[in-house]
C-alpha positions in Angstrom: -183.7 -13.3 98.7 -187.5 -13.9 98.7 -188.4 -10.1 97.8 -186.0 -10.2 94.8 -186.8 -13.2 93.5 -190.4 -12.2 93.4 -190.1 -8.6 92.3 -188.2 -10.9 88.8 -190.9 -12.6 88.6 -193.2 -10.0 88.7 -190.9 -7.6 86.1 -191.1 -10.7 83.8 -195.0 -10.0 83.0 -194.5 -6.6 82.3 -192.0 -6.7 79.4 -192.4 -3.5 77.9 -192.6 -1.5 80.7 -189.4 -3.1 81.5 -187.7 -2.6 78.2 -188.1 1.5 78.5 -187.1 1.3 82.2 -184.2 -0.3 80.9 -183.7 2.0 78.3 -184.4 5.0 80.5 -181.4 4.0 82.7 -179.1 3.2 79.4 -179.9 6.6 78.2 -178.7 8.6 82.4 -175.0 6.2 82.4 -174.7 7.3 78.9 -175.3 10.7 79.3 -172.6 10.1 82.6 -170.5 9.1 80.3 -170.4 11.3 77.7 -170.1 14.3 80.4 -166.9 12.6 81.5 -165.3 12.3 78.4 -166.1 15.8 76.9 -164.8 17.9 80.2 -160.8 17.2 78.9 -162.4 18.5 76.0 -163.6 21.5 76.8 -160.8 23.0 79.2 -159.2 24.7 76.3 -162.3 27.0 76.0 -162.9 27.3 79.3 -159.3 29.0 80.1 -159.6 31.4 77.1 -163.6 32.2 78.3 -162.1 32.8 81.7 -158.5 33.4 81.3 -157.7 31.1 84.0 -154.0 29.0 84.5 -154.1 24.9 85.1 -154.1 24.9 88.2 -157.0 26.8 88.6 -159.0 25.4 86.1 -157.9 22.0 87.8 -160.8 23.0 90.4 -163.5 21.8 88.1 -162.4 18.0 88.7 -162.4 19.2 92.3 -165.1 19.8 93.1 -167.2 17.5 90.8 -165.1 14.8 92.5 -166.1 15.9 96.2 -169.9 16.7 95.0 -169.9 13.4 93.6 -168.0 11.5 97.2 -170.6 13.5 99.6 -173.8 12.7 97.5 -172.9 9.0 97.0 -172.4 8.5 100.7 -175.6 10.5 101.6 -177.6 8.2 98.5 -178.7 5.6 101.0 -180.6 7.8 103.0 -182.0 9.7 100.4 -183.9 6.7 99.3 -184.3 5.9 102.6 -186.5 8.7 102.8 -188.2 9.6 99.5 -187.2 6.0 97.3 -185.4 5.2 94.2 -187.9 6.6 91.4 -188.0 9.9 93.7 -183.6 10.3 94.0 -183.4 9.1 91.0 -185.8 12.6 89.3 -184.3 14.9 92.0 -180.5 13.6 90.8 -181.8 14.5 87.0 -183.6 17.9 87.5 -180.9 18.9 89.3 -178.2 17.8 86.6 -180.5 18.8 83.9 -180.9 22.7 86.0 -177.1 22.9 86.7 -175.7 22.4 83.2 -178.3 24.9 81.7 -177.5 27.5 83.9 -174.0 26.9 83.3 -174.1 27.0 79.5 -175.4 30.8 80.5 -171.6 31.7 80.9 -171.6 32.8 84.5 -169.0 34.2 86.5 -166.3 31.5 87.4 -166.4 31.3 91.0 -170.3 30.3 89.9 -169.1 27.3 87.7 -167.2 26.0 90.4 -171.0 25.8 92.6 -172.8 24.5 89.6 -170.0 21.9 88.8 -170.5 21.0 92.7 -174.1 19.9 91.7 -173.7 18.5 89.0 -170.8 16.2 90.6 -173.6 15.8 93.6 -176.2 14.7 90.7 -174.1 13.0 89.2 -173.4 10.4 91.5 -177.3 9.9 92.0 -177.7 8.9 88.1 -175.0 7.0 88.8 -175.8 4.7 92.0 -179.6 5.3 91.2 -179.2 3.2 87.8 -176.8 1.0 89.4 -179.5 0.1 91.9 -183.0 -0.7 89.7 -180.6 -2.1 87.5 -178.8 -4.9 89.7 -182.0 -6.4 90.6 -183.7 -6.7 87.7 -183.9 -10.1 86.2 -180.2 -11.1 84.4 -178.5 -8.1 86.3 -175.0 -9.7 86.0 -175.1 -9.1 82.0 -177.4 -6.0 82.0 -174.5 -4.3 84.2 -172.0 -5.3 82.1 -173.8 -4.0 79.3 -174.1 -0.7 81.4 -170.7 -0.1 82.3 -170.1 -0.6 78.8 -172.6 2.5 77.6 -171.0 4.5 79.9 -167.6 3.6 78.4 -169.0 4.0 74.7 -170.0 7.3 76.0 -166.9 8.1 77.3 -165.5 7.8 73.8 -168.6 9.9 71.9 -168.3 12.7 74.2 -164.8 13.9 73.1 -166.6 13.8 69.1 -169.3 15.7 70.3 -167.3 18.3 71.8 -164.6 18.4 69.0 -167.8 19.0 67.3 -169.1 21.1 68.4 -166.1 23.6 69.8 -164.7 23.6 66.1 -167.7 24.2 64.5 -167.9 27.7 65.8 -171.3 27.6 68.5 -169.4 28.4 71.4 -168.3 25.4 74.3 -171.6 26.1 76.1 -173.7 24.8 73.4 -172.5 21.5 75.0 -174.0 22.2 78.2 -177.3 23.1 75.6 -177.3 19.1 74.3 -176.7 17.9 77.8 -179.4 19.5 79.2 -181.3 18.8 75.6 -180.7 14.6 77.2 -181.2 15.1 80.6 -184.3 16.5 79.9 -185.1 13.5 77.9 -184.0 11.6 81.0 -186.6 13.3 82.8 -189.7 13.1 80.9 -189.4 9.9 80.5 -187.9 8.3 84.7 -191.3 10.9 85.5 -193.7 8.5 83.2 -192.3 5.3 82.9 -191.2 5.1 86.5 -195.0 6.0 87.5 -196.0 3.3 89.7 -192.7 1.1 89.1 -192.0 -2.2 90.2 -190.7 -2.4 94.0 -187.3 -1.8 93.7 -187.9 2.2 92.6 -190.2 2.8 95.4 -189.9 3.9 99.3 -188.5 0.3 101.2 -191.5 -0.5 103.5 -188.9 -3.2 105.1 -187.1 0.2 107.2 -186.5 -0.4 110.8 -185.3 2.5 113.1 -182.2 3.5 112.4 -181.1 5.1 109.0 -179.8 2.4 106.1 -176.4 4.5 106.1 -175.9 2.9 110.0 -177.3 -0.7 108.8 -174.6 -0.2 105.9 -171.9 0.7 108.1 -172.8 -2.4 110.1 -171.9 -5.3 107.3 -168.8 -6.1 107.1 -169.1 -7.6 103.3 -170.3 -4.0 102.1 -166.9 -2.6 103.4 -164.5 -5.4 102.1 -166.4 -4.6 98.9 -165.5 -1.0 99.0 -162.0 -2.0 99.5 -161.8 -4.3 96.5 -163.4 -1.2 94.2 -160.9 1.0 95.3 -158.0 -0.4 94.9 -159.4 -1.6 91.3 -160.4 1.5 90.3 -156.9 2.4 91.1 -155.5 0.0 89.2 -157.7 0.6 86.2 -156.8 4.4 86.1 -153.6 5.0 87.7 -152.5 2.4 84.6 -154.5 4.2 82.3 -153.5 7.8 83.0 -149.6 6.6 83.3 -148.8 3.5 81.5 -148.7 6.2 78.2 -145.1 7.9 80.1 -144.1 4.4 80.2 -144.6 3.6 77.3 -142.5 5.8 76.1 -140.0 6.7 78.7 -139.3 3.1 79.3 -139.8 1.5 76.8 -139.0 4.1 73.7 -142.2 3.8 72.0 -143.1 6.5 69.3 -145.4 8.8 70.7 -148.6 8.4 68.3 -148.8 4.6 68.1 -148.4 4.6 72.2 -151.3 6.9 72.3 -153.2 4.1 69.9 -152.2 1.8 72.3 -154.2 3.9 75.1 -156.9 4.2 73.3 -156.8 0.6 73.0 -156.6 0.0 76.7 -159.4 1.9 77.0 -161.4 0.7 74.3 -160.3 -2.7 75.8 -162.3 -2.2 78.9 -165.5 -0.7 77.0 -165.3 -4.4 75.0 -164.7 -6.8 77.4 -168.2 -5.5 78.9 -170.0 -6.1 76.0 -167.8 -9.1 74.7 -167.9 -11.1 78.3 -171.6 -9.8 80.0 -173.9 -13.2 79.3 -170.3 -15.4 80.4 -170.5 -13.5 83.9 -174.0 -15.2 84.3 -172.8 -18.9 82.7 -169.9 -19.0 84.7 -170.1 -17.7 88.0 -169.2 -14.4 89.4 -167.1 -15.7 91.6 -165.0 -17.7 88.8 -165.4 -15.0 86.6 -163.7 -12.4 89.1 -160.9 -14.3 89.2 -160.1 -15.4 85.9 -160.4 -11.8 85.0 -157.6 -10.9 88.2 -155.3 -13.4 86.4 -155.9 -12.2 83.4 -154.6 -9.0 84.9 -151.4 -9.9 86.3 -150.8 -12.0 83.0 -151.0 -8.6 81.7 -149.0 -6.5 84.1 -146.3 -9.9 83.6 -146.1 -9.0 80.7 -145.5 -5.2 80.5 -142.7 -5.2 82.5 -140.9 -8.3 82.2 -140.2 -8.4 78.0 -138.8 -5.2 77.1 -141.2 -5.5 73.8 -142.7 -2.5 72.0 -145.2 -5.0 70.3 -145.2 -7.4 73.6 -146.5 -4.0 75.9 -148.7 -3.0 73.5 -150.3 -6.7 73.6 -150.0 -7.0 77.5 -151.7 -3.0 78.4 -154.8 -4.4 76.3 -155.0 -7.5 77.8 -155.3 -5.9 81.0 -158.0 -3.4 79.9 -159.9 -6.2 78.3 -159.5 -8.2 81.9 -160.3 -5.8 84.0 -163.5 -4.4 82.2 -166.5 -7.1 83.2 -165.0 -6.8 87.2 -167.0 -3.4 88.1 -170.6 -4.9 87.5 -169.6 -8.4 88.0 -168.9 -7.4 91.9 -171.9 -5.2 91.9 -174.6 -8.0 90.1 -172.4 -10.6 93.3 -172.8 -7.8 95.9 -176.3 -7.2 94.9 -176.8 -10.7 96.0 -175.4 -11.1 99.3 -177.3 -8.2 101.1 -180.8 -7.6 101.8 -182.2 -5.0 99.2 -182.5 -1.9 101.3 -179.5 -1.8 102.1 -178.0 -2.0 98.2 -178.5 1.5 97.2 -176.2 2.2 100.3 -173.3 -0.3 99.2 -173.6 1.1 95.8 -173.2 4.7 97.4 -170.0 3.4 99.3 -168.8 1.3 96.7 -169.2 4.2 93.8 -167.5 6.8 96.4 -164.4 4.3 97.1 -164.2 4.4 93.5 -163.2 8.1 93.4 -160.9 7.9 96.5 -159.1 5.3 94.5 -158.7 6.8 91.4 -157.4 10.2 93.4 -155.0 8.1 95.7 -153.4 5.5 93.7 -152.7 7.9 90.5 -151.5 10.7 92.3 -149.2 8.2 94.3 -148.3 6.7 91.3 -147.3 9.6 89.8 -145.4 10.6 93.7 -143.3 7.2 93.2 -142.5 8.1 89.3 -140.5 11.0 90.8 -138.9 9.4 93.2 -137.4 6.2 91.8 -138.3 6.5 87.8 -141.3 5.1 85.5 -139.9 1.9 85.9 -141.4 1.4 89.3 -145.2 1.8 87.8 -145.5 -2.1 87.1 -144.4 -3.4 90.2 -147.1 -0.6 92.1 -149.5 -1.8 89.5 -148.5 -5.4 90.4 -149.0 -5.0 94.1 -152.0 -3.7 94.0 -153.5 -5.8 91.6 -152.5 -8.8 94.9 -154.1 -6.9 97.5 -157.2 -6.7 94.6 -156.5 -11.0 94.9 -156.3 -10.8 98.7 -160.0 -9.0 98.7 -161.8 -11.3 96.3 -161.1 -13.8 98.5 -162.1 -12.1 101.8 -165.4 -12.0 100.0 
């Protein structure tokens, strides 16, 4: 904690440099958000280009998730050997190179390999940006803004992709746009983070044994990773299946319910902006408790009151309350572990998030098939109950 506090003091004396560094970190996360949000828009174009069936084109998500998982788990080891700044540069170079090559429209097998590399690069940028920002002054507030920036990117990404595709420029021009953004990020990181603060350099406190092994022996990291697994499981399984629930179980209008789902995701992003400073003022522990209480209340409204308007209100309340939890949990963890373990810890958290998204969404669909979509809300309440237990364990 002494190192962290002295680091914060050092940053406060170089505010212009700090602002540039934070701006580039936000640009990196915005870039990832546009990529995550736009992939679905590009699927029809990719299917037409390569004459693919839905199952085959779905391999894009498998390869991207696999690359992300591999890279996130090994991120701490890379940072231990190379330093955060070098690893961030490596990730940005990899992302830029892979999107440039995809824009050349190679055979689909090559595209899959490049998407795997993109997944690796995205994990490096994601973990690196979060690990860097969490050690800056007012880390909790800024992390909430950072996660909101990803949401804004995910909202704008489909607009960018659909505009390019419908204008007749070709789907590959979207990848050219990502290459341009990542090139700006690369140059900025190389220049601005040259001689950057200690958190972006190799940690001199490394002892025998790798950072990864040390992280694996830390109980709080495992509990936090479990918390993240179920948190992202709730967030994405509810976001993925609630539209079907509202149509089939609440008999809502398809168009109107589509707007309700947009309201859910908008609530997630809006809360990160609106409550960013509140987490710092109220306290991270209390903020997480209040948000989990709001999630439970929203789910109960969805389940117990069979009215479309109440369902819409409940779903937006759940989204709003889920919004600040991820960044606040990261900030809370950063204050309770050694700074040298932070990249590996965040790598575990984001890897667990990837697993939680896949497993919980899949299991929700399996339950819906066996028991009907009415099982969705009890299932989400059960996952939230596990979240409450993990929060208490932390």
